[in-house]
All heavy atoms as an XYZ file, in Angstrom:
1023
protein
N     106.730    180.138    109.794
C     107.672    180.060    110.965
C     109.022    179.638    110.419
O     109.986    179.448    111.276
N     109.188    179.287    109.167
C     110.557    178.868    108.643
C     111.092    179.983    107.772
O     110.274    180.724    107.124
C     110.423    177.550    107.963
C     110.024    176.413    108.820
C     109.979    175.204    108.025
C     109.520    173.982    108.818
N     109.262    172.715    107.963
N     112.378    180.046    107.639
C     112.935    180.964    106.741
C     113.543    180.250    105.448
O     114.047    179.068    105.540
C     114.077    181.660    107.320
C     113.711    182.553    108.474
C     114.728    183.593    108.954
C     114.086    184.511    109.977
N     114.778    185.838    110.174
N     113.306    180.873    104.338
C     113.844    180.334    103.043
C     114.616    181.484    102.368
O     114.205    182.582    102.256
C     112.622    179.827    102.185
C     111.721    178.914    102.846
N     112.013    177.584    102.772
C     110.638    178.960    103.572
C     111.154    176.778    103.308
N     110.325    177.650    103.911
N     115.842    181.088    101.740
C     116.560    181.961    101.049
C     115.914    182.188     99.556
O     115.505    181.123     99.074
C     118.065    181.494    100.913
C     118.651    181.628    102.348
O     118.552    182.506    103.159
N     119.527    180.680    102.632
N     116.095    183.385     99.072
C     115.678    183.633     97.754
C     116.503    184.729     97.084
O     117.086    185.467     97.820
C     114.084    183.999     97.728
C     113.918    185.313     98.356
C     113.782    185.540     99.863
C     113.810    186.529     97.792
N     113.517    186.916     99.904
C     113.486    187.609     98.694
C     113.824    187.012     96.365
C     113.237    188.837     98.535
C     113.550    188.293     96.124
C     113.465    189.320     97.115
N     116.591    184.742     95.741
C     117.205    185.941     95.219
C     116.845    186.199     93.640
O     117.262    187.031     93.090
C     118.801    186.054     95.426
C     119.531    184.892     94.606
O     118.873    184.075     93.922
N     120.818    184.969     94.723
N     116.290    185.059     93.167
C     116.156    185.166     91.700
C     114.883    186.195     91.280
O     115.312    187.045     90.560
C     115.678    183.790     91.136
O     116.509    182.842     91.536
C     115.438    183.724     89.673
N     113.895    186.133     91.933
C     112.803    187.181     91.805
C     111.872    187.091     92.932
O     111.671    186.119     93.602
C     112.061    187.007     90.458
C     111.425    185.706     90.260
C     111.789    184.627     89.664
C     110.086    185.337     90.714
N     110.969    183.628     89.734
C     109.827    184.068     90.327
C     109.071    186.001     91.409
C     108.684    183.404     90.540
C     107.824    185.347     91.719
C     107.651    184.073     91.219
N     111.247    188.284     93.211
C     110.202    188.378     94.186
C     109.269    189.453     93.876
O     109.613    190.426     93.432
N     107.919    189.227     94.202
C     106.938    190.122     93.953
C     106.318    190.585     95.235
O     106.179    189.785     96.289
C     105.815    189.578     93.096
C     106.347    189.095     91.653
C     105.163    188.423     90.953
O     104.124    189.101     90.790
O     105.390    187.274     90.496
N     105.980    191.811     95.307
C     105.159    192.206     96.471
C     103.777    192.010     96.076
O     103.194    192.583     95.137
C     105.455    193.718     96.759
C     106.977    193.934     97.258
C     104.512    194.312     97.912
C     107.318    195.309     97.545
N     103.147    191.231     96.897
C     101.593    190.933     96.614
C     100.749    191.836     97.500
O     101.032    192.227     98.613
C     101.434    189.468     97.042
C     102.290    188.523     96.294
C     101.949    187.110     96.791
C     102.224    188.548     94.827
N      99.566    192.208     96.891
C      98.592    192.965     97.811
C      97.263    192.077     97.808
O      96.605    192.218     96.758
C      98.334    194.373     96.952
C      99.602    195.156     96.886
C      97.333    195.142     97.829
C      99.490    196.423     96.024
N      97.273    191.274     98.746
C      96.217    190.424     98.929
C      94.830    191.135     99.149
O      94.859    192.154     99.878
C      96.508    189.452    100.045
C      97.464    190.245    100.851
C      98.048    191.163     99.925
N      93.788    190.482     98.759
C      92.317    191.061     99.042
C      92.047    190.695    100.409
O      92.695    189.855    100.988
N      90.933    191.308    100.874
C      90.550    191.126    102.232
C      90.074    189.564    102.600
O      90.182    189.194    103.620
C      89.432    192.096    102.535
C      88.192    191.972    101.854
C      87.145    193.036    102.188
C      85.970    192.908    101.131
N      85.632    194.187    100.684
N      89.786    188.869    101.484
C      89.279    187.524    101.730
C      90.406    186.546    101.381
O      90.273    185.318    101.392
C      88.176    187.077    100.843
C      88.416    187.375     99.317
O      89.343    188.080     99.047
O      87.676    186.975     98.529
N      91.679    186.983    101.317
C      92.862    186.206    101.084
C      93.682    185.949    102.389
O      93.601    186.725    103.248
C      93.850    186.789    100.031
O      93.302    186.909     98.870
N      94.330    184.901    102.475
C      95.195    184.605    103.574
C      96.604    184.748    103.148
O      97.035    184.407    102.037
C      95.046    182.964    104.075
C      93.754    182.532    104.513
C      93.632    181.191    104.736
O      94.618    180.534    105.038
O      92.446    180.668    104.623
N      97.411    185.215    104.078
C      98.897    185.381    103.724
C      99.524    184.242    104.383
O      99.463    184.009    105.633
C      99.425    186.679    104.322
O      98.777    187.782    103.714
C     100.952    186.765    104.169
N     100.217    183.404    103.529
C     100.905    182.183    104.082
C     102.429    182.395    104.374
O     103.127    181.676    105.061
C     100.657    181.115    103.177
C      99.372    180.413    103.250
C      98.320    180.819    103.997
C      98.932    179.148    102.554
N      97.300    179.922    103.780
C      97.573    179.015    102.936
C      99.577    178.335    101.670
C      96.915    177.915    102.524
C      98.760    177.289    101.211
C      97.556    177.107    101.626
N     103.041    183.450    103.710
C     104.453    183.761    103.956
C     104.639    185.145    103.654
O     103.931    185.779    102.848
C     105.311    182.896    102.883
N     105.696    185.788    104.371
C     106.061    187.263    104.262
C     107.515    187.265    104.102
O     108.268    186.345    104.582
C     105.589    188.038    105.448
O     106.126    187.452    106.595
C     104.063    188.162    105.547
N     107.951    188.374    103.602
C     109.469    188.600    103.423
C     109.999    188.988    104.733
O     109.154    189.756    105.422
C     109.623    189.661    102.333
C     109.299    189.315    100.896
C     108.056    189.691    100.345
C     110.126    188.495    100.132
C     107.741    189.237     99.080
C     109.753    188.053     98.839
C     108.544    188.451     98.337
O     108.316    188.111     97.067
N     111.244    188.831    105.073
C     111.745    189.223    106.282
C     112.882    190.188    106.266
O     113.511    190.488    107.306
C     112.241    187.977    107.211
O     113.204    187.374    106.406
C     111.067    187.098    107.463
N     113.278    190.566    105.029
C     114.321    191.545    104.797
C     114.376    192.385    103.711
O     113.310    192.278    102.876
C     115.743    190.838    104.910
C     115.855    189.861    103.854
O     115.010    189.811    102.898
N     116.950    189.047    103.925
N     115.245    193.334    103.635
C     115.393    194.222    102.504
C     114.197    195.105    102.189
O     113.309    195.248    103.138
C     115.753    193.492    101.195
C     117.124    192.682    101.402
C     117.588    192.037    100.117
O     116.989    192.414     99.031
O     118.240    191.032    100.198
N     113.880    195.543    101.163
C     112.921    196.461    100.637
C     111.445    195.787    100.904
O     110.373    196.340    101.134
C     113.008    196.835     99.169
C     111.806    197.541     98.616
C     111.555    198.929     98.854
C     110.920    196.860     97.720
C     110.465    199.427     98.322
C     109.860    197.521     97.240
C     109.598    198.796     97.414
N     111.434    194.445    100.779
C     110.222    193.704    100.698
C     109.783    193.181    102.261
O     108.661    192.774    102.310
C     110.423    192.237    100.022
C     110.847    192.477     98.555
C     112.204    192.421     98.263
C     109.888    192.348     97.618
C     112.507    192.569     96.969
C     110.271    192.425     96.332
C     111.530    192.635     96.020
O     111.922    192.724     94.623
N     110.558    193.610    103.254
C     110.157    193.115    104.570
C     108.840    193.491    105.017
O     108.294    194.559    104.834
C     111.331    193.864    105.578
C     111.106    193.302    107.017
C     112.289    193.936    107.901
O     113.201    194.629    107.407
O     112.201    193.560    109.066
N     108.179    192.425    105.529
C     106.801    192.436    106.051
C     105.747    192.324    105.021
O     104.697    192.215    105.298
N     106.275    192.358    103.809
C     105.184    192.222    102.694
C     104.735    190.864    102.390
O     105.740    189.953    102.517
C     105.728    192.919    101.401
C     106.162    194.229    101.551
C     104.976    195.333    101.669
C     105.385    196.636    101.494
N     106.138    197.344    102.474
N     103.596    190.445    101.970
C     103.169    189.010    101.610
C     104.137    188.540    100.451
O     104.344    189.205     99.427
C     101.775    189.131    101.271
C     101.265    190.449    101.835
C     102.408    191.324    101.875
N     104.456    187.318    100.595
C     105.209    186.563     99.592
C     104.348    185.507     98.881
O     104.538    184.995     97.747
C     106.508    186.076    100.064
N     103.493    184.850     99.775
C     102.542    183.770     99.333
C     101.169    184.110     99.836
O     101.080    184.424    101.044
C     103.038    182.404     99.838
C     102.066    181.269     99.404
C     104.487    182.125     99.382
N     100.135    183.952     99.039
C      98.670    184.106     99.372
C      98.019    182.942     98.934
O      98.215    182.268     98.035
C      98.225    185.457     98.932
O      98.190    185.428     97.453
C      98.949    186.691     99.405
N      96.680    182.785     99.497
C      95.872    181.836     99.206
C      94.400    182.391     99.492
O      94.213    182.990    100.496
C      96.029    180.543     99.958
C      95.277    179.322     99.369
S      93.611    179.223     99.858
C      93.550    178.628    101.482
N      93.451    182.035     98.548
C      92.132    182.398     98.826
C      91.199    181.330     98.244
O      91.520    180.751     97.201
C      91.791    183.765     98.332
C      91.558    183.893     96.864
C      91.290    185.234     96.440
N      89.838    185.487     96.397
C      89.146    186.076     95.374
N      89.699    186.423     94.290
N      87.864    186.198     95.450
N      89.989    181.198     98.830
C      89.089    180.296     98.343
C      88.198    181.073     97.192
O      87.944    182.310     97.444
C      88.059    179.826     99.366
C      88.725    178.975    100.410
N      88.904    177.541    100.208
C      89.439    179.247    101.577
C      89.525    177.000    101.100
N      89.933    178.024    102.032
N      87.930    180.417     96.215
C      87.184    181.174     95.037
C      86.285    180.066     94.442
O      86.611    179.127     93.931
C      88.246    181.548     94.093
C      87.715    182.359     92.772
C      87.077    183.655     93.340
C      88.685    182.728     91.802
N      85.013    180.252     94.623
C      84.053    179.463     94.078
C      84.191    177.977     94.706
O      84.375    177.920     96.005
N      84.302    177.005     93.807
C      84.550    175.612     94.450
C      85.882    175.302     94.601
O      86.241    174.200     95.024
C      83.808    174.602     93.482
C      82.322    174.740     93.460
C      81.695    173.669     92.572
C      80.227    173.823     92.483
N      79.641    172.813     91.708
N      86.796    176.267     94.429
C      88.214    175.906     94.287
C      89.069    176.940     95.208
O      88.534    177.670     95.989
N      90.292    177.026     94.920
C      91.339    178.019     95.693
C      92.245    178.478     94.652
O      92.509    177.903     93.584
C      91.995    177.312     96.741
O      92.820    176.307     96.099
C      91.149    176.637     97.770
N      92.792    179.688     94.969
C      93.918    180.202     94.235
C      95.033    180.446     95.137
O      94.860    181.055     96.224
C      93.492    181.586     93.596
C      94.680    182.093     92.859
C      92.381    181.361     92.608
N      96.181    179.871     94.814
C      97.248    180.067     95.564
C      98.430    180.757     94.768
O      98.714    180.302     93.649
C      97.974    178.702     96.257
O      96.848    178.069     96.867
C      99.147    179.024     97.132
N      99.042    181.873     95.180
C     100.033    182.640     94.430
C     101.299    182.600     95.267
O     101.437    183.128     96.371
C      99.536    183.883     94.123
C     100.290    184.623     93.055
C     100.112    184.418     91.716
C     101.518    185.403     93.419
C     100.764    185.076     90.746
C     102.312    185.956     92.367
C     101.894    185.793     91.064
O     102.683    186.289     90.152
N     102.337    182.070     94.536
C     103.705    182.104     95.286
C     104.423    183.199     94.535
O     104.756    183.081     93.265
C     104.424    180.747     95.141
C     105.790    180.865     95.752
C     103.636    179.714     95.719
N     104.734    184.355     95.156
C     105.484    185.510     94.456
C     106.906    185.559     94.662
O     107.417    186.720     94.580
N     107.530    184.444     94.906
C     108.932    184.388     95.102
C     109.417    183.093     94.600
O     108.797    182.035     94.779
C     109.294    184.736     96.684
C     108.752    183.718     97.498
C     110.795    185.023     96.876
N     110.801    183.082     94.348
C     111.413    181.795     93.883
C     112.514    181.551     94.917
O     113.499    182.361     95.016
C     112.040    182.110     92.543
C     112.681    180.844     91.991
O     112.492    179.737     92.362
O     113.555    181.026     91.036
N     112.228    180.470     95.834
C     113.242    180.206     96.741
C     114.473    179.512     96.043
O     114.297    178.875     94.932
C     112.753    179.292     97.723
O     112.393    178.032     97.495
N     115.582    179.577     96.571
C     116.923    178.990     95.990
C     116.789    177.602     95.782
O     117.285    177.016     94.941
C     118.100    179.461     96.958
C     118.632    180.923     96.849
C     119.805    181.058     97.495
C     120.395    182.542     97.333
N     121.538    182.704     98.033
N     116.227    176.752     96.902
C     116.312    175.335     96.750
C     114.956    174.693     96.624
O     114.906    173.500     96.587
C     116.873    174.828     98.078
C     116.217    175.217     99.346
O     115.091    175.865     99.289
O     116.728    175.028    100.472
N     113.836    175.513     96.344
C     112.590    174.932     96.108
C     111.682    174.439     97.446
O     110.666    174.038     97.367
N     112.474    174.707     98.617
C     111.840    174.186     99.847
C     110.543    174.930    100.217
O     109.510    174.411    100.587
C     112.597    174.110    100.991
O     113.252    175.435    101.118
C     113.770    173.148    100.865
N     110.552    176.261     99.914
C     109.318    177.118    100.167
C     108.189    176.587     99.275
O     106.978    176.244     99.790
C     109.541    178.590     99.871
C     108.264    179.323     99.904
C     107.759    179.547    101.292
C     108.583    180.735     99.260
N     108.413    176.369     98.073
C     107.281    175.926     97.121
C     106.822    174.601     97.516
O     105.567    174.383     97.466
C     107.845    175.883     95.605
C     108.247    177.276     95.078
C     109.593    177.794     95.497
O     110.296    177.287     96.368
O     110.181    178.688     94.917
N     107.719    173.696     97.945
C     107.243    172.354     98.299
C     106.368    172.554     99.631
O     105.345    171.776     99.816
C     108.527    171.454     98.544
C     108.100    170.086     99.055
C     109.293    169.238     99.263
C     108.816    167.824     99.597
N     110.022    166.876     99.677
N     106.758    173.289    100.586
C     106.006    173.425    101.762
C     104.627    174.177    101.493
O     103.604    173.795    102.071
C     106.745    174.356    102.869
C     107.949    173.415    103.481
C     108.577    174.262    104.608
O     107.991    175.074    105.310
O     109.649    173.778    104.812
N     104.591    175.055    100.516
C     103.401    175.621    100.096
C     102.429    174.663     99.630
O     101.202    174.507     99.960
C     103.568    176.773     99.140
C     102.217    177.207     98.424
C     104.116    178.069     99.719
N     102.984    173.731     98.665
C     102.069    172.625     98.236
C     101.569    171.732     99.254
O     100.435    171.263     99.253
C     102.854    171.912     97.057
C     102.991    172.572     95.785
C     103.903    171.862     94.844
C     101.646    172.841     95.116
N     102.458    171.375    100.221
C     102.074    170.441    101.313
C     101.044    171.132    102.171
O      99.980    170.423    102.487
C     103.394    170.174    102.158
O     104.403    169.521    101.467
C     103.024    169.233    103.264
N     101.164    172.315    102.384
C     100.179    172.982    103.217
C      98.840    173.132    102.474
O      97.717    172.929    103.015
C     100.560    174.356    103.709
C      99.610    175.240    104.413
C     100.047    176.544    104.932
C      98.978    177.067    105.773
N      99.414    178.508    106.469
N      98.886    173.375    101.159
C      97.709    173.481    100.416
C      96.984    172.100    100.350
O      95.737    172.191    100.563
C      98.016    173.956     99.046
C      96.788    174.010     98.012
C      95.784    175.096     98.411
C      97.373    174.471     96.588
N      97.700    171.078    100.049
C      97.017    169.775     99.960
C      96.422    169.333    101.309
O      95.436    168.803    101.408
C      98.117    168.767     99.421
C      98.471    168.795     98.002
C      99.685    168.310     97.539
C      97.681    169.561     97.122
C      99.998    168.527     96.194
C      98.050    169.761     95.790
C      99.211    169.182     95.368
O      99.671    169.397     94.010
N      97.067    169.664    102.476
C      96.594    169.408    103.723
C      95.340    170.154    104.022
O      94.319    169.706    104.522
C      97.685    169.665    104.759
N      95.387    171.475    103.707
C      94.108    172.384    103.873
C      92.962    171.834    103.041
O      91.821    171.734    103.556
C      94.438    173.745    103.392
O      95.490    174.267    104.175
C      93.287    174.641    103.466
N      93.227    171.228    101.930
C      92.111    170.666    101.030
C      91.850    169.222    101.256
O      91.064    168.614    100.416
C      92.458    170.988     99.628
C      92.607    172.427     99.249
C      93.109    172.690     97.729
C      91.459    173.197     99.369
N      92.545    168.600    102.172
C      92.370    167.120    102.500
C      92.734    166.252    101.285
O      92.026    165.314    100.936
C      91.110    166.836    102.958
C      90.800    167.588    104.412
O      91.781    167.422    105.230
N      89.637    168.102    104.581
N      93.788    166.677    100.498
C      94.243    165.861     99.333
C      95.450    165.094     99.862
O      96.414    165.672    100.180
C      94.622    166.791     98.157
C      93.438    167.617     97.768
C      95.168    166.016     97.037
C      93.637    168.673     96.712
N      95.297    163.809     99.729
C      96.545    163.027    100.138
C      97.731    163.242     99.202
O      97.512    163.382     97.959
C      96.061    161.392     99.980
C      94.813    161.610     99.178
C      94.217    162.963     99.246
N      98.950    163.087     99.770
C     100.106    163.290     99.080
C     101.097    162.213     99.105
O     101.223    161.723    100.196
C     100.831    164.702     99.449
C     102.168    164.852     98.818
C      99.955    165.923     99.189
N     101.658    161.753     98.087
C     102.632    160.782     98.088
C     104.035    161.431     97.914
O     104.319    162.055     96.912
C     102.455    159.755     96.925
C     103.339    158.459     96.909
S     102.995    157.455     95.647
C     101.474    156.806     96.213
N     104.886    161.341     98.876
C     106.205    162.002     98.957
C     107.227    161.076     98.403
O     107.807    160.423     99.126
C     106.566    162.531    100.281
C     107.621    163.531    100.293
O     108.058    163.964     99.208
O     108.184    163.799    101.418
N     107.476    160.899     97.077
C     108.387    160.117     96.566
C     109.802    160.673     96.589
O     109.928    161.871     96.477
C     107.982    159.891     95.012
C     106.617    159.132     94.749
C     106.297    159.127     93.255
C     106.635    157.728     95.365
N     110.714    159.871     96.739
C     112.212    160.405     96.775
C     112.571    160.914     95.355
O     111.979    160.525     94.432
C     112.905    159.196     97.111
C     112.247    157.904     96.810
C     110.688    158.443     96.838
N     113.650    161.675     95.363
C     114.204    162.170     94.187
C     114.598    161.012     93.224
O     115.153    160.071     93.603
C     115.528    162.969     94.570
C     116.139    163.635     93.169
C     115.733    164.802     92.636
C     117.217    162.943     92.689
C     116.291    165.260     91.458
C     117.779    163.431     91.468
C     117.382    164.561     90.963
O     117.974    165.162     89.723
N     114.087    161.153     91.925
C     114.407    160.146     90.947
C     113.264    159.141     90.783
O     113.333    158.360     89.892
N     112.333    159.082     91.600
C     111.242    158.177     91.518
C     110.012    159.014     91.023
O     109.609    159.951     91.703
C     110.877    157.466     92.750
C     109.684    156.549     92.649
C     112.015    156.651     93.227
N     109.288    158.547     89.973
C     108.173    159.294     89.416
C     106.892    158.284     89.352
O     107.035    157.072     89.178
C     108.374    159.932     88.128
O     108.685    158.937     87.062
C     109.560    160.914     88.194
N     105.768    158.901     89.420
C     104.624    158.107     89.320
C     103.497    158.871     88.448
O     103.384    160.148     88.691
C     104.016    157.717     90.556
C     102.721    156.690     90.429
S     102.088    156.121     91.929
C     100.912    157.490     92.150
N     102.911    158.233     87.646
C     101.713    158.909     87.052
C     100.608    157.890     86.711
O     100.870    156.648     86.784
C     102.189    159.542     85.678
C     102.637    158.435     84.606
C     103.120    159.234     83.319
O     104.189    159.680     83.104
O     102.126    159.324     82.498
N      99.433    158.448     86.550
C      98.258    157.530     86.218
C      97.859    157.826     84.817
O      97.900    159.000     84.383
C      97.121    157.812     87.070
C      97.311    157.363     88.510
C      97.621    158.127     89.531
C      97.126    156.011     88.790
C      97.728    157.752     90.849
C      97.349    155.519     90.127
C      97.534    156.357     91.131
O      97.655    156.092     92.435
N      97.704    156.801     83.922
C      97.313    156.927     82.652
C      96.406    155.811     82.204
O      96.705    154.672     82.502
C      98.547    156.894     81.745
C      98.381    157.135     80.355
C      99.481    157.121     79.415
N     100.647    157.813     79.948
C     101.862    157.515     79.640
N     102.178    156.566     78.844
N     102.851    158.193     80.089
N      95.185    156.059     81.755
C      94.170    155.128     81.317
C      93.920    154.030     82.338
O      93.766    152.873     82.016
C      94.710    154.501     79.986
C      94.807    155.544     78.860
O      94.067    156.498     78.839
N      95.810    155.360     78.028
N      93.788    154.417     83.537
C      93.574    153.512     84.595
C      94.609    152.747     85.168
O      94.541    151.865     85.961
N      95.838    152.944     84.717
C      97.136    152.266     85.181
C      98.000    153.222     85.941
O      98.042    154.483     85.636
C      97.934    151.803     83.986
C      97.187    150.912     83.152
C      96.549    151.226     82.011
C      97.266    149.338     83.474
C      95.995    150.149     81.159
C      96.478    148.503     82.782
C      95.954    148.852     81.595
N      98.615    152.766     87.056
C      99.698    153.494     87.798
C     100.991    152.983     87.176
O     101.286    151.728     87.091
N     101.876    153.989     86.860
C     103.251    153.659     86.319
C     104.191    154.293     87.206
O     104.281    155.684     87.289
C     103.263    154.213     84.920
C     102.129    153.635     84.001
C     104.735    153.886     84.269
C     101.969    154.356     82.671
N     105.092    153.632     87.788
C     106.186    154.170     88.699
C     107.550    153.832     88.023
O     107.690    152.715     87.709
C     106.056    153.444     90.051
C     107.174    154.117     91.002
C     104.674    153.501     90.599
N     108.301    154.839     87.914
C     109.596    154.751     87.240
C     110.770    155.079     88.349
O     110.530    156.058     89.132
C     109.808    155.736     86.216
C     108.764    155.447     84.986
C     108.884    156.551     83.964
C     109.036    154.169     84.194
N     111.729    154.237     88.391
C     112.827    154.559     89.345
C     114.105    154.980     88.593
O     114.786    154.210     87.990
C     113.117    153.318     90.200
C     114.165    153.482     91.155
O     114.712    154.642     91.298
N     114.432    152.486     92.022
N     114.414    156.259     88.653
C     115.652    156.863     87.895
C     116.625    156.951     89.029
O     117.695    157.658     88.559
C     115.339    158.066     87.173
C     114.315    157.952     86.034
C     113.058    158.340     86.069
C     114.796    157.304     84.936
C     112.150    158.295     85.022
C     113.952    157.090     83.770
C     112.669    157.652     83.802
O     111.824    157.474     82.707
N     116.337    156.626     90.238
C     117.397    156.970     91.272
C     118.589    155.859     91.192
O     118.400    154.868     90.444
C     116.640    156.917     92.736
O     116.406    155.595     93.048
N     119.569    156.013     92.000
C     120.620    155.125     92.045
C     120.621    153.892     92.954
O     121.479    153.211     93.161
C     122.013    155.907     92.291
C     121.963    156.650     93.602
O     120.883    156.549     94.311
O     122.949    157.120     94.099
N     119.324    153.687     93.536
C     119.166    152.622     94.532
C     117.715    152.134     94.265
O     116.861    152.775     93.869
C     119.434    153.037     95.797
C     118.781    154.152     96.360
C     119.217    154.543     97.729
C     118.716    155.867     98.242
N     119.463    156.602     99.054
N     117.412    150.872     94.646
C     116.153    150.387     94.626
C     115.093    151.142     95.385
O     115.443    151.753     96.457
C     116.238    148.882     95.048
C     117.630    148.482     94.946
C     118.383    149.766     95.016
N     113.938    151.081     95.060
C     112.883    151.754     95.758
C     111.638    150.829     96.012
O     111.159    150.049     95.230
C     112.387    153.011     95.118
C     111.149    153.673     95.738
C     111.460    154.368     97.024
C     109.945    153.602     95.288
C     110.435    155.039     97.624
C     108.895    154.286     95.972
C     109.047    154.924     97.238
O     108.130    155.526     97.819
N     111.295    150.697     97.361
C     110.146    149.831     97.667
C     108.930    150.679     97.686
O     108.667    151.636     98.538
C     110.262    149.256     99.092
C     109.317    148.282     99.596
C     109.114    146.914     98.752
O     110.184    146.452     98.410
O     107.971    146.512     98.557
N     108.086    150.360     96.702
C     106.721    151.195     96.396
C     105.536    150.470     97.142
O     105.369    149.265     97.063
C     106.439    151.176     94.998
C     105.146    151.898     94.619
C     105.231    153.365     94.603
C     104.008    151.340     94.273
C     104.060    154.040     94.287
C     102.887    152.007     93.970
C     102.890    153.330     94.022
N     104.879    151.270     97.901
C     103.593    150.745     98.542
C     102.477    150.822     97.611
O     101.884    151.977     97.351
C     103.392    151.540     99.892
C     104.505    151.516    101.024
C     104.856    150.134    101.373
O     103.866    149.272    101.637
N     106.017    149.605    101.396
N     101.899    149.676     97.279
C     100.837    149.788     96.329
C      99.539    150.214     97.089
O      99.324    150.014     98.186
C     100.392    148.360     95.940
C     101.250    147.701     94.717
C     100.750    146.153     94.567
C     101.033    148.460     93.492
N      98.804    151.160     96.357
C      97.558    151.468     96.909
C      96.576    150.278     97.223
O      96.677    149.289     96.488
C      96.861    152.446     95.875
C      98.042    152.822     94.998
C      98.981    151.666     95.072
N      95.800    150.299     98.247
C      94.894    149.217     98.484
C      94.122    148.876     97.220
O      93.627    149.886     96.580
C      94.077    149.547     99.652
C      94.749    149.570    100.905
C      93.745    149.752    102.187
C      94.642    149.776    103.496
N      93.928    149.954    104.645
N      93.770    147.631     97.070
C      92.975    147.308     95.909
C      93.673    147.295     94.527
O      93.128    147.511     93.556
N      95.016    147.305     94.527
C      95.857    147.283     93.270
C      96.434    145.945     92.979
O      96.640    145.182     93.891
C      96.972    148.315     93.506
O      96.565    149.615     93.641
N      96.748    145.812     91.787
C      97.298    144.446     91.292
C      98.375    144.894     90.346
O      98.337    145.720     89.468
C      96.174    143.665     90.406
C      96.853    142.355     90.042
C      95.909    141.535     89.112
C      96.526    140.383     88.555
N      95.736    139.675     87.680
N      99.708    144.273     90.731
C     100.899    144.466     89.898
C     100.689    143.768     88.533
O     100.261    142.686     88.494
C     102.001    143.908     90.650
C     103.310    144.044     89.706
C     102.375    144.752     91.854
N     100.994    144.523     87.411
C     100.868    143.929     86.044
C     102.242    143.807     85.582
O     102.459    142.707     84.855
C     100.037    144.872     85.236
C      98.644    145.007     85.509
C      97.871    146.110     84.607
C      97.822    143.816     85.673
N     103.095    144.626     85.760
C     104.598    144.608     85.190
C     105.505    144.889     86.273
O     105.236    145.994     87.077
C     104.715    145.504     83.987
C     103.879    145.031     82.830
C     106.174    145.401     83.555
C     103.815    145.969     81.700
N     106.434    144.253     86.470
C     107.502    144.578     87.503
C     107.186    143.984     88.833
O     106.262    143.291     89.136
N     107.977    144.736     89.851
C     107.559    144.236     91.281
C     107.682    145.460     92.231
O     108.044    146.565     91.716
C     108.802    143.401     91.851
C     108.974    142.068     90.908
C     110.169    141.312     91.548
O     110.894    141.644     92.426
O     110.444    140.242     90.888
N     107.125    145.319     93.375
C     107.040    146.608     94.175
C     108.354    147.129     94.651
O     108.598    148.236     94.997
C     106.129    146.315     95.472
O     106.727    145.166     96.159
C     104.652    146.082     95.048
N     109.356    146.142     94.721
C     110.796    146.639     94.885
C     111.397    146.922     93.532
O     111.811    146.049     92.950
C     111.516    145.495     95.765
C     112.989    145.997     96.195
O     113.266    147.203     95.889
N     113.628    145.172     96.789
N     111.349    148.225     93.232
C     111.753    148.590     91.915
C     113.208    148.864     91.745
O     113.724    149.728     92.528
C     111.018    149.939     91.397
C     109.461    149.766     91.682
C     111.132    150.246     90.085
C     108.609    150.983     91.655
N     113.937    148.213     90.862
C     115.376    148.380     90.796
C     115.644    149.678     90.113
O     114.790    150.358     89.526
C     115.901    147.269     89.955
C     114.723    146.870     89.163
C     113.501    147.164     89.985
N     116.879    150.174     90.176
C     117.348    151.312     89.454
C     116.981    151.081     87.870
O     117.277    150.009     87.438
C     118.852    151.500     89.654
O     119.138    151.772     91.032
C     119.384    152.739     88.785
N     116.452    152.104     87.324
C     116.042    152.176     85.852
C     114.908    151.077     85.712
O     114.623    150.712     84.634
C     117.180    151.781     84.990
N     114.130    150.716     86.713
C     113.123    149.829     86.684
C     111.698    150.491     86.567
O     111.759    151.669     86.753
N     110.770    149.749     86.205
C     109.428    150.181     86.165
C     108.437    149.281     86.952
O     108.708    148.091     86.929
C     109.004    150.442     84.714
C     108.903    149.118     84.001
C     107.609    151.162     84.551
N     107.307    149.901     87.305
C     106.207    149.039     88.033
C     104.973    149.555     87.328
O     104.808    150.857     87.189
C     106.249    149.230     89.483
C     105.102    148.803     90.278
C     104.808    147.255     90.188
C     104.885    149.220     91.706
N     104.086    148.668     86.805
C     102.908    149.098     86.331
C     101.819    148.369     87.145
O     101.854    147.191     87.353
C     102.759    148.773     84.828
C     101.276    149.099     84.383
C     103.806    149.517     83.960
N     100.783    149.132     87.634
C      99.737    148.486     88.470
C      98.358    148.903     87.930
O      98.256    149.962     87.444
C      99.868    148.692     89.925
C      99.873    150.081     90.359
C      98.671    150.611     90.748
C     101.051    150.844     90.393
C      98.620    151.890     91.288
C     100.959    152.152     90.784
C      99.734    152.751     91.248
N      97.395    148.302     88.219
C      95.917    148.735     88.121
C      95.197    148.676     89.385
O      95.297    147.586     90.124
C      95.373    147.769     87.002
C      93.972    148.145     86.690
C      93.528    147.450     85.480
N      92.364    148.351     84.946
C      92.379    148.651     83.631
N      93.270    148.112     82.719
N      91.401    149.333     83.078
N      94.261    149.611     89.400
C      93.440    149.565     90.647
C      92.282    148.586     90.307
O      91.681    148.541     89.225
C      92.683    151.030     90.898
C      93.860    152.029     91.122
S      94.471    151.733     92.786
C      93.271    152.202     93.844
N      92.015    147.653     91.309
C      90.863    146.663     91.108
C      89.731    147.164     91.993
O      89.936    147.440     93.165
C      91.393    145.229     91.546
C      92.657    144.859     90.888
C      90.254    144.263     91.401
C      92.514    144.632     89.419
N      88.662    147.401     91.376
C      87.368    147.973     92.176
C      86.476    146.794     92.446
O      86.156    145.789     91.833
C      86.782    148.972     91.356
C      87.607    150.219     91.190
N      87.923    150.996     92.162
C      88.192    150.498     90.025
C      88.726    151.941     91.640
N      88.851    151.759     90.384
């Protein structure tokens, strides 16, 4: 139901009968053709984005819809804040120009830093079971 601008590249997809069409083109030669498809395959899914939006909002919405469909929780961090898990530790880096208040997952313990992460700061935490 939303429109996204694109112009870098776009593919016309021919989805199988067991695929869902999540987005279609609305203009030019591509009008009415599928731009994003998803299908269940075995124990997983395959999602194909056949277009590159100018600002990345289409791709972000596809991921949001996919994770919601699969009941996978998503943490929507602001630009400049990154998080990764490594060897049982959560590592949050703040490359943005303002402090970021990180909400620790339940059952976590801060090992390095604070939950109010300053610019260029780091927070390391561990899940306690």
